[in-house]
N, C-alpha and C positions, 0 to 999 in steps of 0.2 A: 229468479227475478231478472229479466232481461231489460228492465226499464220501468219507470213509473208512468202509467198512462196519464195523459194530460186531459183535463176536462175541456170539452169543446163548446159547452153552452154557457155563455157569459152574458151579463146584462149591463148596458149603459155605462161602459168604461171610457173615460177620456184617455186617449193614448197618443204616444208620439213615436216617431221612427226616424232614424238616420239613414239616408240613402247615399252610399259612398262607393269608392273604388279601392283596390287592394294593392299594397306594396309591402315589402318586407320591413319589419320593425327596425332592422339595423341600417336602413338607408339613412344617410345624413339628414338630420332634421331640417337643415336649411334647404334641402333639395326637394322636400315634399310639398307639393302645392296644396292649398286649401281645397276641401271638397264641399260641395253643396249639401245642405241638410234639408230634407223634406219631412215634415211632421205629419203623421197620421193622427186621426182623431177617433177612430172606431176600432176597438180591439177585436171584435168578432170578425170584421172585414179583413183585418190584418192577418188573423189566423187562417181565414179562407184563402187569402192570397198566398201565404206560405205553403199551404197544402196544395193549391192548384199549380204553383210554380216549383214544387218539390225543393223548397229551401228550408234551412234551419230558421227557427223563430227565436229571436233574442229578446228576452223580457227583462226590463229594468224596473224593479220595484222601488219606487221613490215618489214621495208626495210632490205635487206640482209646485209647492212653495219652495222646494229644494232645501229644507233645513239640513243642518249638519247631521251626519256626514255626507248627505247627498250632494250639496253644493261642491264640496271638495272633490268627491269622487267624479262628478261630471266634469269639473274643470281640469283636474289633474290626469284623469284616465280616459273617460269616454270622449272628451273633446280633444284629446291628443290627435293631431292630424293623421299619424300613422295608424292608430287604432281605428279611427273613424273610417279610413279607407278600407281596412279589412272587413268592416261591418257591411260593406256593399253586398257581400255574399249572403247576408242574413236579411230577414224581414224583422224589423226592430220595433218594439212597442214599449211605452212607459206606462206603468200601472200604479195608481195610488196604493198605499199600504192597506187602506181600508176598502179596496175594490171588492165588490161582492159578485157571487155567482148564484145560480139557482140549483139547489140540490133537493130533489124530490119535492119541488114546488116551494121550497123555503129558501130565503136569502141566507147566504153564508159568506163570510169574508174569505177570499181566495187563499190568503196566506195561512188560514187556519185549517184548510183542507189537508188531509193526510198526504196527498200527492206532493205538497210543498213542505213537508215536515222538516226537511233539512235546510230550509231557508231560515228556520228558527224565528220566524215572525219578524225578521229584520229587513232593512233595505239591502239591495244587492241584485244579482242577476241570475236568471235561469235560462236554460236553452231547451227548446222542444225540437225533436228531430222529425222534420217533414222531408228531409233530403233522402232518407231511406225510402225507396219506393214500395217495398213490401216487407213482410215479416213483423215481429213484435216491436221493433224499435220505432216504426212509423207512428208518430203521434205521441211518443214517449218523452218524458222529461229526462234529459241525458246530462244535464249539468245544473247544479245549484251552488252558488257561491255567495253566501251572505256576508255582508260587511260587519265585522266584529272588532272588538278591541285587539284580538290576537292576530287577525288576518286582514291585511289591506291589499288591494289589487292595483299594482302599479301598471303603467302602460306595457311594460315588459311581461308581466304576469298575465295581463289581459290578452296579449298576443298569443301566449301559450294556450290560454283557454279557447281562443277563437280558432286555433289550429289543431285542436285535439282530434284524434282519429275517431272513426265511427265506433260506437260501443254504448254500453249501458251506463247509467248514472254512476254506479260503483266502479266500473272499469275505467271510465274516463277520469274520474276523480283521482284514482290511484296513479294513472299515467301522468296527470297534472303534477302530483306530488313528486314523482320521479324527475320530471323535466325541470322543475323549479329548484331542485337541489343545487347548491352553489358549486358542487364538484362536477356538475354537468355529466352525469352518467349517460351512457349511450345505448342502454338496453332497449329503449323505445324508438331508436332511430331506424330499426328494421321495419318489418311488416307485421301488423297484428294478424294472426292466423286464427280463423274461427275455431279450429280444433283446439288450439291452445287456450283461447278465451273460454271455451266450454270446460276444459280440464281445470283451469284456474278457478272458474266459478264453482264447479262441483267440489273441489278440494277445500275451498274457502267455506262453502256451506257445510261440509262434513266437520271441519274444525269447529265451526260455530255450533253445530248440533251437539257435539260431544263436549264443547267448551274446553278444548285442549289444543294448543298449538303444536304442530309437528308435521314431519314428512311421513305420515301414516301410510302404510302399505306401499311405500315408494317402489319396492322391487317389482310388484305386479303392475303398478301404475306406470312405471318407467317403460316396461315392455309394451304396454298398450299405447302410450304416447308416441314412442318411437315408431310404432306401426302406423301411426296417423301422419307421420312426417314424410317428406320426400326421401327417397332411398339414400342411405349412407349417413343420415343425420342422427345426432344424439340429442338428449334432452338434459336440462338442468332445472332445478327448482329452488326457490327461496320462499320462506314463510315468516310471518311476523304477526304480532298482536298489539293492539292499542292499550291505553289505560281505560279503565271502566268509565262509561259515561261521556266519552268524547263524541263530538259531532263527526259527521262523515269527513269533512275537510280536515279537521284536527287529527282524526284517526289516521287518515292516509299519510299525512305529513309525519306523524309519529312512527308509523310503520317503516317509512323510508329512513327515518333517523336511526331506528333500530338496526336496519340492514347496514347502515354506515358503520355501526359499532362492531360488526362482525366481519373479519377479513374475508372469510369464505363466502359469505352472502354478498358482500360488496363487490368481490371479484366478478360475481355473476351479474349483479345489477349494473355495474359500471361498464361492462364489456358490450361490444356491438355484436348482435346476433342477427341472423337472417330473419327469424320469426320470433315473436313474443306473444304472451298472453298474461294480462294482469287482471285480478279481481279481488273483491273483499266482501265479507258478510258479517253481520252483527249477531252475536249470540244472545241468548236470554239473560246472560250475566252483564249485558251492556258493553261487552268487549268486542271490538272488530277484529276479524281474522283475515289476513291478507296473504295472497299467493301470487308469485310470479313464476312463469314457466317459459323456458327459452329453448329454441331449436336451432341447431347449427352444426357445423363440422367439428 
């Protein structure tokens, strides 16, 4: 699973968009000028625009009346001048929670479609990748961050979301969980390598299939991974699992918490590597299995 395909046929949705410019979040707030906001009113046209301009599509699920927590989220996070300026790189739309799409000729609430399962039917944001010009990621849902009682997205966390590297939904969510950890681990400061992303995906899927966490067949996998790295590099791996029944965001944060509790795993997660690959998969037992693989000297 390299990403969740986004539905492209939508009907009659009133939408909005912020059109802004980009500055680092750590710029002094007083030095950041206000940016103009341009509101779009047609979701389908916004998606066509994102596709034609090869831009990421930022979807904000929130009713127009802005009931709580929508009002707070928009005021505290999306209206933060520094966040708004980062959103200039996106085509942004606001969709009511009950927005409908056509599925086999029948109306269906968008949030109830399996593609948006990890939105949990709640307000929040999702991102569709139209920046990737080819391959399975194009048109895929690559981020889902529902607003829940456990997880709130501050301007600082939203900046992390908006700067996530190219990858699938599960890959980007795990990278997000690493980057928001208070100890500021550096394993994602390097370059995501397609070979390591593929290896992390395959091993996470294997753990999910057998419903058992572990560095299974590491000896043979290590030799294969090293052969896929530039000459002279070696590889390291970390694995973790979530509690049963956790959502994707919850599970990713839990897996990083587990790595923090293990000195050996955390030494790898916190270190800076030239290359990295993260991914996670959910088993039939409701447990998510995560893998991080790193390449360096």
